[in-house]
N, C-alpha and C positions, 0 to 999 in steps of 0.2 A: 420517294413514294409515287407509285403510279396515279393516274388520274382518277381510276375507279376507287383506288384506296382512299385518295384525298376526298373525293366526292362523298364516300361513306362516312369518314370522319367528320365532314361538315353537317351531315344529317344526324349524326349522333350527338354533335355539340348543339345543333338546332333543338333536338329533341330534349335534351338536358335543360335548355333554357326555357322550354315550354313547361317542364316539370317544376323548374325552380319558381316560375311565374304563377302556377297553379297552386303551389304550397303557400306562396306568398298571400294570395287573394282568397283562399277558400274559405277561411273563417269570414272575412267581410263580405263575400259574396252570398252568405247565405240568406235565402228570401225571408228567413223567418225574423230577421233583424229589421228594426224600424229604420227610417231615414236618419234618424238622430244618432242610433246606435251605429250604424254603417258609417257615418261621417267620423264618429269618434275612433273606430277602428282603422280607418283609412288614415287619420291623421297620426295614429300611433305607429303605422307602417311607414309612413313617409318621415317621421321623426327618428325612427331607428336605423341603425347600420346593419347590414345584412351580409352574408357570405354567399357570393354567387357560386354557380357550379364550378367554377375554375379556381376557387379559393380566394378571391379578391373581395375587399370590403367595398360594397357599394351602397348607395342611398337612391332611393327611388322616390321622385316626386309624386304629390298627391294627384296630379293630372294624369300621370302614367297608371298610377294604381286604378284610377276610375275607368281609364281606357281598358286596361286588362279586364276588368269586371264585365264592361260592356261587350268586349270580344267574347268573353268566356260564355255570357248568356246568349249571345246569338249564335256561336259556332261551336261551342263545346271546347273540349281539351284542344283539339287540333288547330282553333283559332289562335291559341297562345303559343303555337309553335312558328318561330320565325321562318321566312323562307331561306333554305341554306343555298343562297345564290353565290357564283363564283366572286371571291373577294378581290379587290383592287391589288395593283401590284406592291409587293412587299418591300418594306424598306431594307436595303442592302445590309448584309450582316456586318460589314465593316463599319458603317455609320453608327450602328447601336453599340458595337464594341467600343468605338471612340467616345460614345455618351457615357457608357459605364466607366470607362477608364477616368473621363471628367469627374464623375460623381465621386468615384473612390479617392481620387486624388485631393479633392475638397468635398467631404460630406455636407458642408453647409451650402452648396450651390444647389440652387432651386431647378426644377424642370424647366422653367422659363429662362432663367440664366443660361443653362447648358444650351437651350434651343438658340440663343442669341450666339454663343460661342461657335456653335456647329455652322450658323449662317455666315459668320465672320470667317470661318475657316474654309469652308466647303461651297459656300455660296447658297446653300439650301438646308433643311432640316426638317425633321418630322415634327408634327405639331406637339404641343406641349403635353396634351393628354396621352398620346402614344408613348412618350418618353416616361411619363408617371407610372403608366401601367407596367411598362418594362421594369422599372426600378422596384415597382411593389413586388413583382414576380421574383426578383432575385434577392428580395429582402433589403434593399437599398433606401427604403422610404425614410424621410427625415423625420426623427420624432419630435413632435411639439410639446408634449407634456408627459409628466411622470405620475399622473392620477392613480391612486391605488383603488381598485373596483372594491365594492361592499356588497356582500350578497346576504340577502335576509332569507328567514325560513320560509318555505313556500308549501302549500298542500293544496291538490285540486279540491274544488268545491263539492263536486258530486262523484259517485263511482262511475267508472267508464269514460270522464272527461279526458283522462290522461293515463296512458300505459306507458312504462319505462321499460325498454329491453336491453339486455346484455347477455355475454357469454362469460362462462366460468371454467377453468381448466380443472377436468376432473381426475379420477383415479385411472391407472393402467387395468384394463381388463382384457383377458386373453391375449396378453401382450401387446395390447394397441392403448394409445391414449384416448381419453373420452373428453367430450365437451359438454357443459350444460348451457342450452338455450333457455333464458326464462324471461317473462313479461310479468311485471308486477303493477298493480292497480295503485295509483298515486294516492287516492283519497283513504282507501281502506288497507291498504298494504296485502290485499290478497294476491295470490299468484295464480294468475290468469290463465297462463301458458308455460309449459315446460317440457323439455326433453332431453336426454343425454344422446349423444351421437358420437361416431368415430372420426368426425371432421367438423372444422370450424367454418363451414361453408353455407351457401345460400339453400340448398336442399335441405340440411339439417334445421336451418332456421324457419323453413316453410313448415317443416314437420312439427315444429312447437307452436307456430302462430295460428295455422289453420283451424286446428282443433280448439284454440283460444277463441277465434272469431265465431266458429259454429256453435260453441256452448255458452259464451259469455257475452256474446254481442259485439257490436262494432264500436269501438272508442272514437272519441271526437279528435283525439291526436296521439301519436306515438312518438317518443323521444329516445334516440339511440346515439350510440357514438359514431366514429367513423370507420370501424372496422371494415374489412373488404366485403363481409357478407351483407353488412347493413347498408352500403352504398350501392350494391348491386342494382342495376336497372330493373331487375324483377321487383325488388321490394317498391321501388318508385311507382312502377306500373299497377301493382297490387293495392296500394294505398291510394291511388289516384282513381282507380277503377271503383273502390268501395267509398270514395269520399272521405278518406282519413288524412289529416294534415300530419305530414312526417317532417320531424325536425330533427338535425343533428347537432350535437353538442360541438362547441368551438374546439378545434384542436388545441391541446394543452390547457383547456380550461373545462374540467369535468363536474363543475359545480351544476346541481340539478339530477346528477345520477346518485346523488348520495343514498336514497332509499334502497335502490336495488344492491348498492355495493354493501350496505349493512345487511339485507338480506342474505348476500353470498358469505358473509361473515357468519351468520347464524347456520347456514348449510354446512360450513366447515367445522364449526363447533359442536353441532349437535348430530349431524348425518354422516358427514365423511369420516368423522372420527370413530364411527362404529363399523365401518366397512373397509375391506380391502380387496384389490384383484389379483393379488400375489399369494398363491398357496404357501410360500414359505414366509410369511410375514403375517402369522395370524395376531399373536399376541392381545388374544380375547375379542378380536373383531371378526365380524362375518365374512367369509370369503365368497365373493360374487363370482359365479360361474360365466356369465356371458351378459351381453347387452340387455337383454330382454328382462333378466332379472334385476339389473341396476335400475332399470325404469319402474319397474314393478314395486321396488323397495322405496325408491324415492316418492312415487305417488302415495304410497302408505303413509310415508312420514308427513307428506304435505298436507293430506287430507285428514289425517287423524292426529296429528300433533301439531304443526305449525298453524293451520287454519282454524284451530279449536282453542289454541292458547291466547290469553290476552295480551295484545301487543303493548309495549311499554309505553309508547307515544300516543296512541289513540285510545287507550284504555278500553278496548273492545276486541273480541276476536276478529282476525281479518274477514273470514268468511261471513260471520253474521254482519259486520259492517258494510260489506259489500251487498249483502242481500237485501239490507234496508233500503237501499236506493232503487231496488227493482220493482216491477219487473223490466227487462230490458229487451227490446226487439231483436229477434236474430236474423241475420242476413238469409235471403233466399238461397236455396241450394245452387240454383242456375247462376245467380250472381257471385257466390263464393267461388264455383268452379271456374268462371270467366277471370276471377281476380288472380288466380293462381296458375293461369296459363302463362306460358313465356312467349315472347315475341321478338322475331328477328326480320330484318329488312333486306330486301333482295331485288335485283332489276331481272326482269324476265328477258332471256336470250331470245334469239331470232327463231330457235327451234320450240319456242313456248315451253321452256324448261327453266326450273330453278334448282339451285343446288343448296343443301342444308348439311353441313357436317358430314361431308363425303356421300351422301344420299342425293339422287336426282329425282325429281318430280315433274310430271307433265301438268300444265295448267292451261286455262282458257286462252286460245290463240289472240283472242282480241286484247290480251295484256301484254303482247309482245312489246318490248321496249320500255315498258312502265314500271314504276317502282311500287312494290307490293309489299305487305306485312304478311310474314308466315307466322300463325298463331299455332301452338302445340303444347301438349303435355310433355315435359321434359323426359318422362319414363316411356313414351310411346311415340317414336317419330314416324311411325306408318301412318298415323292421322295427323294431317295438317290442314288447317283452315287457311284460305287466302283472303286478305281483306285490302281495300284501296281506300286509303285516307280513312280507315275505319269502318267502311261500308263492307259487307260480306261480298265476296266475288268467287263463291265456289270452294272446293276443295283440291288440293293438290294431289294429283293421283301418282302412288309410287312407281317409279319407273326403274330405278336401281337402289336397292336397300342393302347398305353395308353395315349400318349402325342403327341399332334399335332403340337407343337411348341417347340423350345429350351427354357430351363429354363429362359434366359437372354433375350428372345423376349417376354417381358411382354407387354401387351396391353396399348397404350398410355392413353386411358380413361377407367373407371370401365365400367362394363355391364349397361345397361339402367335399371333403375328402374322399376319393372313389374307393370303394370296397376292395380289400386286397384279393388278388387271383390265387395266391397260394403257390405260385410257380417260382421255384428258385433255379433260374437260368443256370448259375455257376454250377449248382449241384448236378443239374440234369446233362450238362456236357461232361462232368467228371464221371457219372454213372455210364454214359456213352461210351466214353473213353476207356474204362475199366472193363466193360461188357467186350470191346473189341479185343483188348488185350488177351482176354481169357481164350480166345480161339486163335492166336499166334503161338509160334514157336517160343519156348521158354528159354532165352537165351543165357539167363542167370544159371538155370539148372545145368545147361550144358558146360558152363566155365567152372562151375562150382561156388560161384559168388552168388549168394541168395540175397544179398542186401542192395544190389546195384540194378537198378532198372535200365530196360535197353534205351541207348540214345544218350546215356548219361557218362560223363568223364570220369575216369578212376583216379580221383585226385589224391596224392599222399597224404597221410594223416600225422605222420611223424612216429607213429608206433611200429613201423615195419623193421624186421631184423636183418641186418647187413650181413649179406653171405660173402 
């Protein structure tokens, strides 16, 4: 890995840590809480075990949580991002491999015991915490208990307190697989955002979430799984920008997403059973011609069927129960636009240029050598805003544009089939050849053979009379 790649990796890790800290303190840092309420929330955070951005289980002390809250109030989100400084010398691979071999040889050995063995064998050893983190990454942690977790039923107290999002594999339409992104309100079971698309990616997720935020308001929290679209840095940035607490379920523990899983079962039983995207598989079902029709039919089922039917658990229609908690403030269009922009970091070259997915841009010469954030709409790479530590620093002037959209912003439908020209090149060549033959000598007529064209071999057929 080059020094530049390593530097970018450290910067990405630092930003991921900042997002993790923000998600952790967001609710406790709310100015609306009293001192007593904030203390209770901070103690709850300190008492719980959390999954850090790198999949490790960690505990955060109360003093650290308080310090992060103070930093956030004084410097905003950037104050939570650690300095991606050059790390100290790494532990040799051979030493860590020996430590792993010692643990696998005897799983009951503790990290402290393995550290003592390494010191006795090699004369030195990594510290105990370094060894323990390495064992955890490899799944070699010592199990200290087999307590079975018990999960109770949960329901958000008010509408827009919690939205749960997930994706459902849909039917094939126009020969392509479809996916449904959906967000359900935990309190009312109302479907606040939804859309079918041809890909299970970030762009299609945004197409479902953005209209939901614009029409239903901003929730306090969003709960999703660990699918690639839901862990994308864009979603973390959007939620942080709007003040939404984003929570991911623990891998292998889907508890908490039961409501949307139950909703997806309803979608299969009541909607998908009535449609098909294959013309040869009608069987009393409606044949969907394209993605636009699929989304239109689904919206009709949601708004006239699902939202108006009495829910078996709440005893009320989902939409009516959601509206009973309103009205809900809607985000400002400018804030929503900002939240759905994408951001990438670059270092300005000596020629005052930056590159972004094959495109070259000219920036202010005062930024040479500095790290900047490029903020842009993924569907329009011709307009890019430059920021330094979150502060606007002008726009990036396109110098060379080879790509007008982000690689992930693939079009929903393929380009239209061009209109046929009506030209049959093979027939055109044949007609030209026949016209030329008509002006030449008819060799077949001279020889008496009217069945043989010039240039063809006279092959025996087996019907000749032997003389």
